N, C-alpha and C positions, 0 to 999 in steps of 0.2 A: 417164732423161728427165720432167721438170718435171708431174705433175699438175692431175687440180682436183676436191674433192670437192665435191658440192653438197650441202648438209643442209638437208630441209623437216621444221620444227616446226609442229607446233598450237599450243605455248605455250612462253613461253616458257622456263620451265626443262626441255623433255622430250627435250632437244637433249641437255643435259649428264651423268641421266645416262639415255638410252639408249644417247650412244655418244661420251660424254663422255673417254671413257681413247682410242679408236681417233681420236679426232681431234684428241687430244695428242700422238699416236702418227706418225698422217700429217704433222702442224703440222710435229714435230723433225725429220722427213725432208729437210724445206725445200718438200710440198705445196700447193698451193694450198687452202683450205678456207673455202670460200662456206656461210653459214647466212641460211636466208630463216627470218624467222617470225612466225608467219600472226598472231597472238592473243595480251594478254598472262597466258591465263588465272587476272587474277583473281578470276573471279565469283565462287569457291566458298570465296574467304577475303572476297567484299566477305559471299554467304550468313552468314557465321560468324557476322560484325560489327553487321552490320544495315544498313539503304539508305545508301547515298553519294547525297552532292551530287556534282554534278556535278564541284567543285570538287576534292572529295575523294578519285572515282574518279580522279580526271587526277591528281594523287596521289599516291597508290598504283600507279598503274598507270609514272609516271616514278622513282619507288622503284624499283621492282623491278623498268624499264628498268636502271639502274642497275648493279644487283645485277648481272642478265644481260648487262649489257658486263661486268663486271671478273668471271665465269665465263670467259669465251666473251675473255677476256684473256691472262690463267691456259692456256690451252687452247692459241692460238694460232693463232684465227679469226682467218680474214684477211679477209674485208668481213661482214659482221653489218647486217641487215633485216630490217625490223620492220614489217610490214602495218599494225596498230591496225584487226582485224577483231573482226564483234562473235564474241562466239562463246556457247560453248550455249545452242544449240547454236547449231557454226562454218556458217555458208552460204557456200559458191563459187559469184554469180553466174556465166552467162558472160563477164564484163565481168574476172575477176578468174582467172577461168579461162583464158584470153587471155592473160595480162598473167603469168600463172605459165607458159604457153606459150611466154611468146616471153624472157623470162629462163630457161629451160632453152636456145634457140636460143641464145643472147648470152651463155653463161657457158661451152656449149659440156660440157658436165663430164663424166670421166673416168668416173666412179658416181654414181650417187644413192640416195644415207641419208635416209630417212624411218619411217614404222608403218611394224606389219607389216598387210599387206591381209589379216588375215584381219578379224572383228571383232570391236569390244573394249564389252565387254556396260557397262564398270564406264567409260568416257567414250567416249560416241559421237563427241566431235569429233579427236578418236584414229583413227576410223574415214573420217571425212567426209575428212580431209587427205590419205590412203593414198588415199581411191577417188579425188578433187580429181589426186591429183598426178598416178594410171592418166591422167582422162580429159587433165588436163592436156600427157604427153608425146606422145599419142597424134595430140592438135593441134599439136605443134612437129614432129615426125616426118613428119603432113601436109603431100604436096607441094602442097593447092589451098590448106590456113593461109596465112593473109598472115601478123600476125605481124610487122607493122612492115617485109617486106620482108629480114627476116632468114633468112640461108641456111637451109635441111632440116637438120634437128636428125638424127643417126644412127638405125637401128633399134634398134642391138642397144648400145643404154647400158645396160649391169649397174645395177639398180637393188636394194637387200634394205632391209629392214627390221628396227627396231630390236623388242627385247625389254620388253614390258609388262610394267611393275611385276610385276600380280598376274597372272602367265600361266598358272598353272588353271583362270581362268573366261574362257582364248581358249582357239583352238585355234594359236596360237602355237609350230613348231616350228625350233628352229634348221639352221640347213642349213649355215649359217659361223663359226668360230670364231678371232678374236681372241687373240690373246696381248696384254695392256695392262702384265703384269710392271712393267713400265719404266715405268710412268706411270700407274701404281694412286693415287698422289702427287697429280700433277696432277687428276685426277679427285677423290680428295677435298679437295682441295681450290680445286675450282670449286665443289662443293655448298654447301663452306662458306660463302664468299663469295657465293654465291646465299641463303646462308638457307634450307637445305629442311632440311625438321621430321627431326627426329637420330636418328630410327626409319627415315624412308625411307631414309637416309643413309647408315643402318646396317645397310640391308637390301640397298642395291645392293650393299654392297663382300661382304657374306656371297654374292652371287649370287651375281658373281667370281668365288669365290672355288669355288663351286659349277661354275663354267660350266670352271673351271679344270683342273678335274677330268677333266671331261668330254672335254676336249684332247686329255688329256694318254695318255687310255683309247682314241682313235679315232688318234690320232696317233705314240705310243709313247712320246712326249716327255717326258724326264724334271725338264725344269724349263719348270712356265710354273703359278704363285700366281696371276695373278686375271688373267682373260676376258670379254671380251662372245659376246654372239652373235646374231646374226642370222637370219633368211630370207632367204631364196631369192624373186624373186620371177616368173623364168622361167625359163631356159637360162640359161646363163650362153656367153656366146662368143669375147669379150676380158672378162678383169679386171684387166689392168693391174697394180700395185702394190699396189692394193687387197688381195689374197691377198698375204702371205709366207708 
């Protein structure tokens, strides 16, 4: 049965390095992958290049978005949404929370991926996104919320958090490992297409090798060269095809 994955990403590139291999794997099995990107993530770039005019900032966003779309195409993403929210800090007001809840009801994903539920001390936008998703899902699964009249979302939709780059500065705990060995090349191509810092790209490839060692330790599997790790947001009652 064809399933739906929903990924909620704070910035353009977060979903690529956080779960790019799993996206490629899921899409490769002909499942539907939906990605919502809340903000551009160019704030740090502006800080290093100096103030930008409104026109210059728009051009920078458009350039980054084109790279993001190219990377998403490589991974096999079915549908992409960009909400163009203000970032650093990223603030989800009641209107945005209800919009996200409405999209959850409309899409009715079989599972959801986003940032880890624990605080990311190096990037508050990641934590804000995770908190917003938790709130929006509560709204989406509540019978008292209107959400444009869409049917209430299931109350047991599994949610997983992808791994932050510098997990030593967070309380990230891996609870789920996905073997992405057959799809690491697509993830690397996507990271290259987005034009990530080469050190970050190399760090995520190295991290995938490290997680593969853990995968083999926990499962006894002999063949796993690259893996991605995720935290679980709660008890998983129905996981469908996400856990291979």
